[in-house]
N, C-alpha and C positions, 0 to 999 in steps of 0.2 A: 162520551168516548170518542166520537168522530171529531177530528180536527178539520180546519178549513181545507187542508191539502188532502184530506181523506173523504171528500164528498162522495166518493164512489162506494164507501163502506156502508152497508145496511143489512138488516135482516131480510132474507129472501122471501119471507112470508108476510110480515106486517110492515116492512120497509122502514122500521125504526132505525135511527142512526146513532142514538146515544141513550144513556140512562139505564142500560141493562147489561148484564154480562152476556158475552157472545161465545158461541162455539162454532167450529167448522166440522162438517160431517165428512166421512170417508168418501162420500159420493160427490163432494165438492160444493156443498151449500153452506151458507153462513146463516145462523139462526140465533135469535135472542133467547134468553133463558125462558121467558113465558111461552114462546112459540115452539121450543124444542120438544118438550114433553117426553114421554117414554114410547118405545116401539119404533116402527119404521120412520124413515125421513118423511116429514109432512109435505115436502115439495114433490119428491119422485116416488115415494112409497117403497124405497129400497131398504133392505136390512143393512144398517151401517153403524159404524162406530162414531163416537163424538169426541172431539178434542177441544178443550176450553182454550180460548184465545186470551193471552195475557193482557193485563191492563195497558202495558206499554207496548204498543204495536210495533215499535222499532225493533223489538227482539225477534219478531217472526219475519222471515225473509219474504214470504208471499204477501205480507201486509205492508211492507215498506214501500216508499215512493219509488216507482220505476225510474224516475229521473235520478234520484239519489243512488240507486243501485247501479244505474248506467254510468254515472260520473265515477263512482268508486271502481267499477270494473274497467272502465276506459282508462283510468289512471294506471291501473295494474297492467292492462293490455299495452298501454303506451310504454311503460317501463320495460315490459318483456320484449316489445318490438325493438326498442332502442338497444337493448342488450344483444338480441339476436342479430340486428343489423350491424352492430359493431363487430360481432364474430364473423359475419359474412364479409365485411370490409377487410378484416385481417386475412381471411382465407383468399380473397380476390387479390390482395396485395402480394401475398406469397406466390400465388400462381402467376401473376404478372411478372414478378421478379424472376421466377423460374423460367418463364417464357423468354424474357429478355436475355437471360444468361444462355439459354439454349439457342436463341437466334444468333447471339454473338459467337458461340462455339461453332454453329453451322457456318457462319460467314468465314471464320478462321479456317475451318475444314475445307470450305470451297476454295479459298485462296491457296491453301496448301495443295489441294488436288489440282487446281489450275497450274500451279508451279510444277508439280510432278508431271502433269500431262505435257507441259511445254518441254521439260527435260526429256521425257520419253520420246516426244516427237523429234527433238534434236538428235537423240541417240538413234532413232529409226532412220533419220536422214543420213547420219554419218555411216550407219551400218549399210544402208543402200549404196552409198558411194564406195565403201570398202568392197562390197560384193561386186559392184560394177568394175572396179579396178582389178579385182581378182579374176573376174571373167575375162577382162581384156588381157591380163597377163597370161592366162592359160591359152588364149587364142593366138596371141601375138608371139612369133618366134624371137623377136628382138626384145623381149621383156627384160632379159638379164642386163642388157646394155642400158636400160632406163631405170633399173632398180637402184635404190640407195646403196646396196651392198656392192654393186659393180663400180660405183664411184669411189668407194673406200678401198676396194681390192680390185684393181683393174685386170689383174691376171689371175688365173686360177691354176692351182697346182694339181698334183695327182688326186684322183678320185673326186674331182670337182671342188676341192677345198681351195680357198684363196691361197696364193703362193705365200709361203712363210707361215702358214697357220699351223701351230704345233699341236693340234688336237686330232684325235681319231674319234669317229662316231661309232659307238657300240649301242645298238638299240636306240634309245632316245637320249642317252647320257653321253657327255663329252669327257674324255679322260686325257690328261696331259701325256704326251709321249715321253718316253724315257729320255733322260738328259743325254744329249749327244746324238740321239737318234733322230731321224727325220720322222715325218708323219707315218703313222702305222698304216699298213696296207692290208 
Protein backbone atom coordinates (compact mmCIF):
# COMPACT_ATOMS: atom_id res chain seq x y z
CA UNK A 1 0.00 0.00 0.00
CA UNK A 2 2.79 2.46 0.76
CA UNK A 3 4.32 4.07 -2.30
CA UNK A 4 7.85 5.57 -2.43
CA UNK A 5 6.41 9.05 -1.90
CA UNK A 6 4.40 7.71 1.06
CA UNK A 7 7.32 6.53 3.16
CA UNK A 8 5.82 8.42 6.09
CA UNK A 9 2.67 6.20 6.08
CA UNK A 10 2.73 3.31 8.59
CA UNK A 11 0.80 1.58 11.36
CA UNK A 12 1.40 3.50 14.55
CA UNK A 13 1.67 0.24 16.56
CA UNK A 14 3.61 -2.29 14.46
CA UNK A 15 5.09 0.20 11.93
CA UNK A 16 3.91 -1.89 8.95
CA UNK A 17 3.79 0.15 5.76
CA UNK A 18 2.04 -2.17 3.34
CA UNK A 19 0.21 -5.44 2.94
CA UNK A 20 -2.76 -4.79 5.23
CA UNK A 21 -5.86 -2.62 5.26
CA UNK A 22 -5.47 0.50 7.33
CA UNK A 23 -7.85 2.67 9.36
CA UNK A 24 -7.50 6.01 11.06
CA UNK A 25 -8.99 6.56 14.49
CA UNK A 26 -10.87 9.67 15.64
CA UNK A 27 -7.97 10.27 18.04
CA UNK A 28 -5.62 10.58 15.02
CA UNK A 29 -3.76 7.24 14.91
CA UNK A 30 -3.22 5.08 11.82
CA UNK A 31 -3.51 1.35 12.52
CA UNK A 32 -3.33 -1.75 10.33
CA UNK A 33 -6.19 -4.25 10.44
CA UNK A 34 -4.38 -6.81 12.68
CA UNK A 35 -3.39 -4.08 15.23
CA UNK A 36 -6.76 -2.33 15.25
CA UNK A 37 -8.77 -4.89 17.23
CA UNK A 38 -11.90 -4.00 19.18
CA UNK A 39 -12.19 -1.61 22.09
CA UNK A 40 -10.18 1.52 22.83
CA UNK A 41 -7.29 2.80 20.74
CA UNK A 42 -4.27 0.54 21.30
CA UNK A 43 -1.96 3.58 21.20
CA UNK A 44 -3.66 6.08 23.58
CA UNK A 45 -6.44 3.94 25.13
CA UNK A 46 -9.08 6.52 24.15
CA UNK A 47 -12.59 5.44 23.22
CA UNK A 48 -12.68 6.33 19.53
CA UNK A 49 -14.25 5.65 16.18
CA UNK A 50 -12.42 4.03 13.31
CA UNK A 51 -12.51 5.11 9.67
CA UNK A 52 -11.18 2.76 6.99
CA UNK A 53 -8.62 4.33 4.64
CA UNK A 54 -9.39 3.67 0.95
CA UNK A 55 -6.93 1.69 -1.13
CA UNK A 56 -6.31 4.75 -3.30
CA UNK A 57 -4.69 7.20 -0.91
CA UNK A 58 -5.14 10.07 -3.39
CA UNK A 59 -8.85 10.13 -2.52
CA UNK A 60 -8.20 11.20 1.08
CA UNK A 61 -6.94 14.75 1.60
CA UNK A 62 -4.90 14.02 4.72
CA UNK A 63 -3.07 11.22 2.97
CA UNK A 64 -2.19 13.12 -0.18
CA UNK A 65 1.31 14.39 -0.78
CA UNK A 66 1.63 17.84 0.85
CA UNK A 67 3.70 18.99 -2.14
CA UNK A 68 0.89 18.00 -4.53
CA UNK A 69 -1.68 19.72 -2.31
CA UNK A 70 0.53 22.83 -2.13
CA UNK A 71 1.01 22.96 -5.93
CA UNK A 72 -2.73 22.60 -6.50
CA UNK A 73 -3.61 25.20 -3.87
CA UNK A 74 -0.87 27.59 -5.00
CA UNK A 75 -2.14 27.42 -8.59
CA UNK A 76 -5.61 28.32 -7.31
CA UNK A 77 -4.22 31.02 -5.01
CA UNK A 78 -2.17 32.45 -7.88
CA UNK A 79 -5.25 32.58 -10.11
CA UNK A 80 -7.27 34.27 -7.34
CA UNK A 81 -4.42 36.72 -6.69
CA UNK A 82 -4.15 37.67 -10.40
CA UNK A 83 -7.91 38.24 -10.58
CA UNK A 84 -7.96 40.36 -7.43
CA UNK A 85 -4.86 42.30 -8.52
CA UNK A 86 -6.54 43.08 -11.85
CA UNK A 87 -9.54 44.43 -9.93
CA UNK A 88 -7.26 46.55 -7.73
CA UNK A 89 -5.48 47.88 -10.82
CA UNK A 90 -8.81 48.88 -12.39
CA UNK A 91 -9.90 50.62 -9.18
CA UNK A 92 -6.56 52.45 -8.89
CA UNK A 93 -6.76 53.54 -12.53
CA UNK A 94 -10.27 54.91 -11.89
CA UNK A 95 -9.11 56.83 -8.82
CA UNK A 96 -6.02 58.16 -10.65
CA UNK A 97 -8.22 59.37 -13.51
CA UNK A 98 -10.66 60.94 -11.04
CA UNK A 99 -7.77 62.63 -9.24
CA UNK A 100 -6.33 63.93 -12.56
CA UNK A 101 -9.72 65.38 -13.53
CA UNK A 102 -10.16 66.92 -10.07
CA UNK A 103 -6.66 68.46 -10.23
CA UNK A 104 -7.42 69.90 -13.68
CA UNK A 105 -10.71 71.34 -12.42
CA UNK A 106 -8.88 72.78 -9.40
CA UNK A 107 -6.27 74.40 -11.65
CA UNK A 108 -9.05 75.90 -13.81
CA UNK A 109 -10.89 77.14 -10.71
CA UNK A 110 -7.67 78.70 -9.36
CA UNK A 111 -7.06 80.46 -12.68
CA UNK A 112 -10.65 81.75 -12.71
CA UNK A 113 -10.32 82.84 -9.07
CA UNK A 114 -7.03 84.63 -9.78
CA UNK A 115 -8.67 86.41 -12.72
CA UNK A 116 -11.67 87.42 -10.60
CA UNK A 117 -9.34 88.58 -7.82
CA UNK A 118 -7.40 90.73 -10.31
CA UNK A 119 -10.70 92.17 -11.58
CA UNK A 120 -11.86 92.82 -8.02
CA UNK A 121 -8.56 94.51 -7.16
CA UNK A 122 -8.84 96.70 -10.26
CA UNK A 123 -12.42 97.62 -9.29
CA UNK A 124 -11.29 98.39 -5.71
CA UNK A 125 -8.54 100.61 -7.09
CA UNK A 126 -10.97 102.42 -9.40
CA UNK A 127 -13.50 102.72 -6.57
CA UNK A 128 -10.79 104.21 -4.35
CA UNK A 129 -9.90 106.74 -7.03
CA UNK A 130 -13.56 107.67 -7.50
CA UNK A 131 -14.00 108.12 -3.75
CA UNK A 132 -10.87 110.26 -3.61
CA UNK A 133 -12.18 112.44 -6.48
CA UNK A 134 -15.57 112.69 -4.76
CA UNK A 135 -13.98 113.76 -1.46
CA UNK A 136 -11.84 116.30 -3.31
CA UNK A 137 -14.94 117.60 -5.09
CA UNK A 138 -16.84 117.99 -1.80
CA UNK A 139 -13.93 119.81 -0.19
CA UNK A 140 -12.97 122.02 -3.15
CA UNK A 141 -15.29 125.03 -3.88
CA UNK A 142 -14.09 125.11 -7.48
CA UNK A 143 -15.17 121.61 -8.29
CA UNK A 144 -17.88 122.82 -10.64
CA UNK A 145 -15.39 124.53 -12.86
CA UNK A 146 -13.35 121.35 -13.20
CA UNK A 147 -16.26 118.93 -13.60
CA UNK A 148 -17.07 117.54 -17.04
CA UNK A 149 -20.59 119.10 -16.89
CA UNK A 150 -19.18 122.59 -16.48
CA UNK A 151 -17.25 122.12 -19.69
CA UNK A 152 -20.40 121.08 -21.56
CA UNK A 153 -22.59 123.80 -20.01
CA UNK A 154 -20.41 126.71 -19.02
CA UNK A 155 -23.35 128.80 -17.79
CA UNK A 156 -26.07 127.76 -15.45
CA UNK A 157 -29.64 128.89 -15.64
CA UNK A 158 -32.28 129.27 -12.92
CA UNK A 159 -32.27 126.76 -10.10
CA UNK A 160 -28.74 125.67 -10.94
CA UNK A 161 -29.65 123.98 -14.24
CA UNK A 162 -27.41 124.62 -17.20
CA UNK A 163 -28.68 127.43 -19.39
CA UNK A 164 -31.13 126.25 -22.01
CA UNK A 165 -31.79 122.96 -20.17
CA UNK A 166 -35.55 122.32 -20.71
CA UNK A 167 -36.15 119.96 -17.82
CA UNK A 168 -37.42 120.39 -14.32
CA UNK A 169 -36.44 118.15 -11.48
CA UNK A 170 -39.28 116.65 -9.46
CA UNK A 171 -38.06 114.17 -6.93
CA UNK A 172 -35.48 112.19 -8.79
CA UNK A 173 -37.25 112.22 -12.17
CA UNK A 174 -36.75 114.74 -14.99
CA UNK A 175 -39.85 115.94 -16.86
CA UNK A 176 -39.77 117.91 -20.08
CA UNK A 177 -41.14 121.40 -19.65
CA UNK A 178 -44.26 122.36 -21.54
CA UNK A 179 -43.65 123.47 -25.12
CA UNK A 180 -42.99 127.15 -25.30
CA UNK A 181 -42.40 127.47 -21.57
CA UNK A 182 -39.10 127.88 -19.92
CA UNK A 183 -37.78 125.64 -17.26
CA UNK A 184 -40.23 124.94 -14.45
CA UNK A 185 -39.64 126.84 -11.24
